[in-house]
N, C-alpha and C positions, 0 to 999 in steps of 0.2 A: 352448550358448553353452559356450565354452572357460572352464576353471574361473579363468584369470587376468583374463580380462575380467569374469566374475561377481563377483570380489573387488574389482575397481575400482568398478565399480556400486555395490556395497554400501558400500564405504567413502565415496565421495561421497553417497551417498543420493540417488541419481539418480531422478527420477520422470519418466515420458514426457510427463505432461501439462505439466511445465515445458518440455521440451524443444521440444512443439508450440506453446506459448505465446510461447517466444522467437522460435522460427523465424517464427512468422506474424507475430509483432509487428514485426520487423525487415524480413521480406520485403514485408510491405504497405506500407513505408514509401516503396515506388516512387511514391506518390502518395496524398493524402487529399482528399475532397471538401470544399468549402468550404459554410459554414453561416453566413456573414456577415450575411446577409439574415434569416435565422431563418424562411426558408420551410418548413422540414421540422417547424416548431412549430406550424403550423396545423391539423394533426391531432391535436393534444393537447389535453385538457381544461383549463380553469382550475385544477381541485382536483389536478392533479400536484403532487407534494411532491419528487420527485427525476426528474431528466432527464440521461440520458447519449445523446449524439449523437456518432455517429462517422461521418465522411463517406465512408470507402470509398476504394479506390484507382482511381486514373485520373483525376479530376478537377482535381486540382492537381499533377499529375506534373511539369508545366514549371515551376512554383515549386519543387518539390523538387529537380529536377535543377540548379538553380542554387546549392543549398546546400553547404556544406563536407562535410556528412555523407554526401551523396551521391557527391562525389568521393572522399572517405576509403575508403567501404566498398563502394560499387558500381563505380566506375570503376578501382579497385585489383585488382578481381577477387576481393575477399574474400566478398562475399555471394553471387556467382554460384557460387562453389566450395562455400559451404554449400548453395545451392540443389541443385546436382548431387549433393551428398552425401546430403541429404535425400530427394531423388527415388529414388535407388538403394537406400534401406534396406528391407529385408523386412519391412514392417509386419505382416504377418500373424504372423511369428515373434516380434516386439517384443509383440505383442498376447499371445500364449501366454506369454512370459517374465515378462512384468510382470502377468499375469493381469488384463487390462483387460477389462471387461465391456462388450459391445456388444450391441445389440437383435438377437435372432434370428439371421439368417445375414447381417447387414449386414457388411460388411468394415470393418476399419479406415481403410482408403483411402477408404471411401465417406463416412465420418463426417468426415476430412480434408476431402475435395471439398465438403461441406456448410459445413464450418467457413470453408474459403477462399471460397466463393461469397459469404457473408453478409459477410466482411471486405473483399470485393473491391467489393461493391455499397454497403456501409455499411449503418447500421441507427441507429434511435432507440429506447431504452427508457425508459419512463414508468413510475414507481409512485405510483399516484392514491389519495388519501385523501378519501373522500367526505364533505361537511359536513353531510348530512342526519341524520345518526346518529351519535352519537359511538362506539357500538359496531360502526358499520359495518366490514366487512371492506377492506383495501387490496386492490386489483386493478392489473394490470400490461397496458400496451399496449407492443408492437413494431411499429414501422414499418421495413418493409424496401422502400426505393425501387426502382421499376422490377421489382419482382417480382409484380405483381399477376396476370400471364399464367400463373403456376405454380398460381393458385388451384384449378383443376380437379383438377391431380394431388395436391396437398395434401389435397382433399377426399376423393378418392378413396383416399389413405393412410390418413385418419382413419376412414372408413367399413370400410376393411379390417381395421383396427387394432382398431374396435370388434367386427366380426363374429368375428375370431380369438379375443379375449379372453373373448367371450361362449360361444363355442364351447368354449373351455378350461374355462370354468367350468362349463357344461353337463356335459361329459364327466366332471368331477372330481365333480358332484353326483350323477351316474348311479352312478358307480363307488361312492361312499359309500354310495347308496342299496341297491345290490347287496350291499356288504359288511355293512351293517346288517341285511338282509334273510336272509343266510346265518348271521348271529349270532343272529336271532330263531329260525332253524328249528333250529339245534342247541340253542338253550336250551329250545325246545318238546320235543324229543326226550327231554330230560333230566328233564323234569317228570313228576311222578305223576300218574295218572288222574284224581284226585278235586282237583287242582290248576286253578285257573282264574285267569287274569291278562287284563286288559284289554288291547287291542292298543296296541304302542307307535305314538308320533306319529312318522310318516315324514318324512323330508327333503324338501324342496320337489322337486317332479316338474321334471325337466329339460324346458326349453322346446321346443317342437316347431318344425318347420321354417317353419311359417306365422308364428309369432311372430317367429322370428328376421328373417323376409322383411319382415314389417308394420313391425318397429322398425329395422331396420339396412338395409333393401334388399336388393338381391341381389348385392352385391360379394362375391367371393370372399375367404376370408381369406388372408393372405399370412405365410408362415412367418418373413418378413424383420421381422415388427413383432409378434412374439407374445410376446417374452420382456423382461423389465425394464420393463414398462409399468405405469403407476399402475393401481388396479383401475377398469377401464372398465365403466361400467353403461349406457352408451347412446350413440347417435349420432342427429343427425337435421340435416336440411337445411331452412331456412326463408327466405322471401323478407320483407324488411322495408325500406321506403323505397327500392325498387328496387334492392336489394341481395341477392346470394346467400349467405347465410350458413351455413357449415358448423360445426356445434357437435358437441364431444365432451364428453360428461358423464362426469366422472370422480369418485373418491371419495377423500379425503384425510382418513383417521381416521372422524370422525363427520360431516366436512362434505363437501358436495357442491360441486364445483369445475367451472367450465365453461371448455373451450377453444373458442374461436370464429376462425373466418379468414374474411375477406370483403376485397374490393377497394375501395379509395377512390381514383379516379384511375388511375394506372398503378402505385399503390404496393399492397403488402400489408400488411393490418392484422392482426396476431395478439394476441387478447384472453385473459387467464387471471384468473379471480376468482370471486366468488360473487355479486354483483349481476346483475341481468338484463343481457345483452348489448344488449337494444334500448334500455334506459336510457342506456346508454355511447355508443350510435351517436347518439342524440338530441343528446347534449352534444357530441360530435365533430362534428357537422354545424350546430351552432348557433353562429354567429360571435361571438355575445355571450358564450358559454360557452368561447372559445377561450383557450389559454394565452398568447396573445400579447397579450391584453387586460388581464392581471394587471399592477398597478402593481409588484408586487415582481418579477416578471420582466423588466419594462422598465427599472427602477431598476439591475438586475443588469449590464446589457450596454450601458453608454456607449460613445461612439465613443473610440477610441485615439489618441493623439497621433501615433503612427506605426504607420498600418493595417497589417495582415498578412493574408495569405492564409489564413483560418481554417479549419481542418479539423475539430478535435474541441472538444466543449463537454461539461462537467458543470454541473449547476444543483441547488442544494438548497434548499428554503423552510423555513429552520430553525423560523420561527414556527410553520408547519403541523404541523411534526413534534414540536415541544415541547407544542403543544395537546394532540396526540393521545397522545403517549408520556411527557409529562412526569410522570406519576405512577408511572412504571415504577420498579421499586426497583433501585438499583444495588448497595448494601451492606446487606445485614440486620441491623441492629442494635436492641437494645431502648434505652430504649422506643419509639423511632420510628426508622424506617429512613431511609435516604438514597436519596431519589430522583433520577431524571435532573433534574427542574426544580430542585431544591435545591442538586443539586452544579454545574449550570452558572450559577446564579445567585451562588453563593459564590465561582467562578471569573470572574464579571463577563461571561459569554458568554451569557446570555440574552436580551441586549438585540440580539443578531445578527439581522438580518432574512433575509439569504439570502447563500448563498456561490456563487460563480460562477467557473469555470476554463474558459480557452479556450486552444487549443494551434493552432500554425501557423507559418509560414515569412515572412521578409523578407528579401531578399537572399539572403546566404551563411549567415543565421542560422536556428536552429529557436528559436521564440519560445514561451513560455507565459506567460499572465496569469492571476492568482489574485486576486479581489477578494471580501474579506470586507465585507458591506455592514453597516455598524453606525454610528449617529450619535454625534455627541458630545453631554454629556460620557460618557467610557466608564469603565467600573470594572474591579477585578481585572486579569486579565493583560492584557486590551486596552488598559487604561489605560496600561501600560509604553509604548505607542508615542505616547502624548500628551505628549511631551517636546520640549526644544529640538533643532532638528535638527543635523546635523553636516556636513563637507564633506570633500573629500579635500585640502585646503590643506595638513594636517599629519598625517604617519603617524609612528608609531614606528619605530625603527631595525630594517626587517626584512632578513633574509638574502637574498642573491644568488639563491640555489637556492630562492627561495620557490615553493611549490606552490600555497598558497591562504592567504588571509587574509579577516576578516570585520570591519567597523567598523560600529559602533552607537552611536546616541545613549545617553546612560546618566546620568541622575539620581539619584544615589546615594539621596539623602533619598526622593524620590518612588518609588523602587523598594522601598525598607525600608517605606515607608508602606502600599503596596498589598500588599505580602507578609505583613506583619503583619496587615492585615484578613482576607486568606485564611486564615492559620493561626489567628486567633482565632475565625472562623465555623467552621472545620473543627474545631477543639476543642469549640465549642458543640454540635456533632452527635454527639460520641463518647460513649461511654458514660463514667461518673464516674471509673472508675479510669484510663482512657486519657486523659481530659480533665485530672486531677490530674496525670499525667505530663507532660504538655506545658505545663501551667502551671508546674510546677517548673522545667522547663528555660528557659521563658520568664523566670520571675523572676530567674534569674541574669543576664539581659542586659536587665532592664527597671528594675532599681533607678537610683537618682540617679546613682552614678558611671558605670555603663553608660550611660545616656542622655546624659551630658556627654561621655562619650567618642565617642557617635556622631556628636553634633553637630559636635564638634572635628573628626572623621575627614571626614564629609561636607563639612564647610566648606572642607577643604583639597584635595579632589578635584575635577577637572574633569567635563566632561558627554561625553566620549569614550572608548568602550571599543573596543579592538582584540584579536583574536586571531589566531593564524596558525600555520603548519606549518613546523617547521625540519627539513628532511631531512638536514642536515649532521649533526645530533647525534640521530639516530634509533635508539633501542634500544627494541625491542618496542613500538614506536609511543609511547614517553614523548615523544619530540621533536615530537609533532604537537599537544601542548596546551600552549600559551604564550599569556599574556595581560598587557596593558598596559592601565591606566587613566591617563588624563591627569591631572595634578597642577597646581594652582594656587599652592599654598603648600608648598614642598618642606621647608622647615625646621620649620614648624608640623606637616606630617606625620609627619615623622622622631620629633618628641618624642610625638606622638600614638600612633603606632605601638609606641613603647618603653613607655608607659602600657598600651597594650591588651594586650600580651603578659604584663605582669605581672598584668592584672586575669583574664586567661585562666587563668593558673596558679595563681590564688587560687582558681579554681573547682574546682580538683582535676583537671583535664584532663591525661592523662597524655602529654604532649609537652614537648619542651625545644627552645630554639632558642639560636643564637649570632648574635652581631652583630660584624661586622667592617667593614674598608673595602677595597675592591678597586677598583683604577685610580681611585680618588679618590672612588668612590661608595659610600655605605651599603649592606651586603650582609647579608642574613639567610638562614640556614639552619635549617630545621625537622627534627625527627627523631622519630620515633615508636617506642614499645616493640613496636608491633605490626605495623609496616608496613616494607617494605624500601625504599620511595622516600624521598630526601630533598627536598621543595618548597624552593624558595628564592623570594626577593624582592629586588629592587635599587630604589634611588631614583636614575635618571640622566636628565637631557636632559630634565626635565619630564614624565616618565612614572614610573609604580610599574609594575615589570616583575614578573611571576610566572610560574613555571615547575616542572615536575615533577621536573628534575633540574639540578644546579648547572650545567652545561655549557650549557645553553641561555639562561639568565639570563646568564651571564658574556659569552657570544658575543654578546648584545643590547648589553650594556655597550659591549664593545670596539668594536661598529660604531658605537655613539652617539660613541666617543671618536675614530673615525677609524682605528682601526687594523685593522679590518676592512671590506671593502667592504660596501654596503648597497644595498638594491633602489631604484632610482628609476625605474622604468618609467613611461610614462604608461599609466593604465588605459584610457583613450578609445582610444588607439591601439592596445593590444594586443589589444582586444576588439573594436575597428571600431564601437562604440555611444556615442552622445551621452550623457555622464552628466549628470544633473541637478545644478545648484550646490550644492543642498543636499537633504538625505534623512533618513530615520530610520536607515536601514541599508542597506550594500552589502556583498556578498561576492563575491569575485574568485578563481577556482580555474582551474588548468591541467590539462585532462584529459590531455595528451599524455603525462605520464608513466605514467599508469594504462594507456592505450592500449597503450605500448610494453610494460609490464609484461606485458599480457594477450596480445600478439602473440608475446612471447618463449617463452609456454608452448603456443603451438599447434602449432609445427613437432615439440615432443616429444610432445604428444597424438595429433598425425597419425600419427606413427611408431609410437607405442604402439598406435594402433587397427590401423594396416597388419600390425602383428606378431600382435595378439592376437585379431582379428577375422575372419580368413581363413574360419574353419569357421562363424561365424555370419553373415557377409554377404559371401559370396566375389564378389557381383556389384559391391561398393562398392570402388572403388580410391582409396585417400587415403593420401598421404604427405605429408613436409615439403615436397616439391617443389611441391606443390599451393597452399602458404601463400605470400602475397605478402611482400616485405621489410616489415619493421615501419616503416621510413622513408617508404615509400610511402602507407601508411595515415595517420601521423600528419602528414606535411607539410602537408596542406590545413588542419589543424585549429589552433584558435586558442582561447585563454582564454575561460571562459564569464564572465558576471557576472549578480548578481541584485539589484536594487534595491527597496527597500521605502519606500513613500511613504504618510504618513498625512494625510488630507483630513476635512474636517468629517462627511462621511457615509461613509467607507470607508477600509480598509486595503489596500493592493495591493502584491502581489510581481510583479515583471516579471523574467523569466530570459530573457537571449539568448545562445545556447549554438551550439558547433559540433557537439558530441555530447553525449548525456544523461550519459555517465560522469561521476562525480565521485570526490572523494578518499575516499571512505567504502568504495569498492570494494577499494582496495588494503589499507586497514585491516582490513577484514573477512578478506581473505584472508591476510594477515600473521598476525592473531589466531589464525584456524583451524590456521594452519602451526605456531604457537607451542603452542597446544593438542595438535596432532597430536603433536608431539614429546615433549612431557610425558607424554601420554596412552600412547604407545608404549614409553616408558620404565617407565612403570608397569604394563603390561600389559594395558592396557584398550583398548577401542574408542573412539575420539575421541567419538561423539555420546552412547555410554553415559556415558563419562567426564564430559562436561558435565553430563549430568542426574544424576550421583551428587553433584555439587557443589552442587546445590540441594535435594537431597533433604532432608526434614525428621527422617528417623529417625537417632538418636544414633549416632555412629561410635565405635567403641572406638578409645582411644588407644594409640600404640604396635603398631598391628597393619598389617601389610604382607603385599600378596598373595602367595600361593605361587607360585613359578616352575614353571609347568605344561610347560614344555619345548615340545617339536612341537606338543601340543594346543592350546597358546594361539595358535598361527600359524593353526591350522585355523579358528579363530573369526573369522578376520579375512579 
């Protein structure tokens, strides 16, 4: 590979597995299979604790082709360009360049073919926790639909792998035996005539051909499966309940693990674990032991108000996992460690029954629904959702160039109460010195004066909290963090804030604030001796507005006064979604700016590839002419919306989107860009520079890196 391209790959920390995952993930969007009737769950036992079902391509292709994502990425020609590009890459050179290990003589293209086959047909993965014994090991089941006909080929592969592994082990044992014998002979020649030694114990003799034939059959070993395999200790084929089961016996440390393959109907079953595969088949074939009979499973999948063409599902039985792993230590402390169960109980998450996520299509939307099944009354973090609901009847003065906003129900007193409970519970678990430190901090805000200030503050605030991104005032992403809280009594709040600032300064906190009036509204500016930003706050139009820089807050005040235009779009019309009248939370985001930004980089990257990768991949012709116009990709897209609804038995998040991209992508790229600039000025690799910021070793003050001249460039 040419040096320039190698430097690019190094700087971006590219990994081929990321490329493969991204490519196959998007390319497989050509259609995903439906799992709405949960027929795929009939092969799973009731003791499953985690299930991941991916429908595979083809089944929901018609539904997918109606979505905005299909029009934006496929009909524009973007994904077909990527497909053509990926197909022409010299995968064997990539394997050598990135030192990718592949078993034996298997090519990377063969691995990709297997990967593509599974994602085309779909799969279901279940991790099961037997209840018969607390110490029982978990086992895994994978169901690959319509792949049962490949069982003979997979069985032959397993038999060949076992024969190859045993032959390799036999040869190694024989070689060790010969070397040991040579050492014995040489040592014997050096002994004196009157010395006598007992013969040394020899290593186990190599198995003869008959042993291999008896244990493994007559399959010939294949060089394609001799490398990178777990230590295989045997293979056999049994018949059980009318099924031909191919078993591969391996060793994982001191534990024996069995891999088994058999056919159920037209599906291929793959088992991995320590329990007997016969016992697992007994459960799989027993209708009363099916996962579909589990009450936890049934409660996780209620019918949706607006049905979707479901394609993927993830389900987790939190109760079963907590029962098994609740005693696992999270933080080792004295005199008593913090376990998983203790931590979840402190956070109020120990009452979660299950978590269920489904993904699919509805019209032009990509839809995903996340259900956290947990009954009321809820505690801790989950209790924050048991608050008065809000609506879109009134929003703070948002900018016209709005990229995203979020509105949530917010009961300040309730939030403080739950947060205080969590902090108190956490301090009780910590060592005495840490507990004392937290207690000292808490006492500063828990005396009578502080408690009175809190009551006054909470009484003057409303129950709506809104955050938004102001792209017009953007500097290093500071304009993205703005917050507004509804106000019930503005004069009382202004007086309380003045008292609050005085109280904070009395506690010795190193910050100062100035109060003024701007555009007829109280305006507060905060300054710190250690930070370079100036957070601000303003009371205006029934809102307490806060931001990380004065311009964003003042702009909000000007919008409230009518001197600047404000965003007044209809959320339902912009998203094409029927918005509930009331909800616990709602997030609206427009992905088109992010997609446009990403599309603006692609022509430059394509030309960069064309110039620097000719020697590496001469058969791949990619230039900026192959990239479609950004407008062609963004035109079909529309804003995404996520709603949060709390009911007596669950909390549900529902997202309706035109593309999965969100605002965090651009913020991440901008942050990386800023770090890259700073790191280059400092003469460091960006990745190493970030790591150096979090290193615990002390750094000498007033020490600057030496200028290495040209040598510094060579490191990058």
